[in-house]
C-alpha positions in Angstrom: -20.1 -21.1 67.1 -16.8 -20.9 68.5 -13.5 -20.2 67.7 -10.1 -21.5 68.8 -6.7 -20.8 67.0 -8.3 -19.3 63.5 -11.1 -22.2 63.1 -14.8 -22.3 63.5 -15.9 -25.0 65.6 -19.4 -25.8 65.3 -22.0 -28.4 67.1 -22.8 -30.7 65.0 -25.7 -32.2 66.6 -28.0 -28.5 66.5 -29.6 -29.6 63.3 -30.7 -32.8 64.0 -34.2 -33.3 64.0 -34.9 -30.4 61.8 -37.6 -29.9 59.3 -35.3 -27.9 56.3 -37.6 -27.8 53.5 -39.2 -31.0 52.4 -36.2 -33.0 54.4 -35.7 -34.2 58.2 -32.4 -34.3 59.0 -31.7 -37.9 60.7 -28.4 -38.1 61.4 -24.4 -37.0 61.6 -22.7 -39.2 58.5 -19.3 -37.5 59.1 -17.0 -34.9 57.4 -13.9 -35.1 55.2 -10.9 -31.9 53.8 -11.9 -30.5 50.9 -9.1 -27.5 49.2 -10.5 -24.1 49.5 -7.8 -23.5 46.7 -7.8 -25.9 43.5 -4.5 -24.3 42.2 -2.5 -24.2 45.3 -4.4 -26.9 47.6 -3.0 -24.3 50.6 -5.9 -24.7 52.9 -8.0 -27.6 53.9 -11.8 -27.2 55.0 -13.5 -29.2 57.0 -17.0 -30.4 55.2 -19.8 -32.0 57.0 -22.6 -34.3 56.1 -26.0 -35.5 57.3 -27.8 -38.2 56.7 -31.4 -36.4 55.6 -35.2 -38.0 54.9 -37.5 -36.5 52.3 -40.8 -36.7 52.5 -41.2 -38.4 49.1 -39.4 -41.2 51.1 -36.0 -41.2 49.8 -33.1 -41.3 52.6 -29.7 -39.2 51.1 -26.5 -37.6 52.3 -26.4 -33.6 52.1 -23.6 -31.2 52.9 -24.1 -28.8 55.8 -23.6 -25.9 54.2 -25.8 -26.9 51.5 -29.2 -27.4 54.5 -28.4 -24.8 56.1 -28.3 -21.8 53.6 -31.3 -23.1 52.1 -29.6 -24.5 48.9 -31.1 -28.2 49.2 -34.6 -27.8 49.8 -35.7 -31.3 49.2 -33.8 -34.6 47.5 -34.3 -33.7 44.4 -38.1 -34.5 43.6 -39.5 -31.3 43.1 -37.7 -30.8 40.2 -38.8 -34.6 39.0 -42.5 -33.3 40.1 -42.8 -36.1 42.6 -43.8 -33.6 45.1 
């Protein structure tokens, strides 16, 4: 990651092809901005999303932060008992 005028720049391709839990990151799906503070709407954050393929065969779109911080390990099949 690098910084440019207070903003952190990431390489959106650095997780493509990696296996994170039961998920394989297939491609970059894009980004959108969300408000950090719901009361004042002062700051906007860019959220990056990826297309992932689960071992059970499901394809989903997942936020980068949930992948890299290991919050999401599967498409939900572990909860549903389809592992």
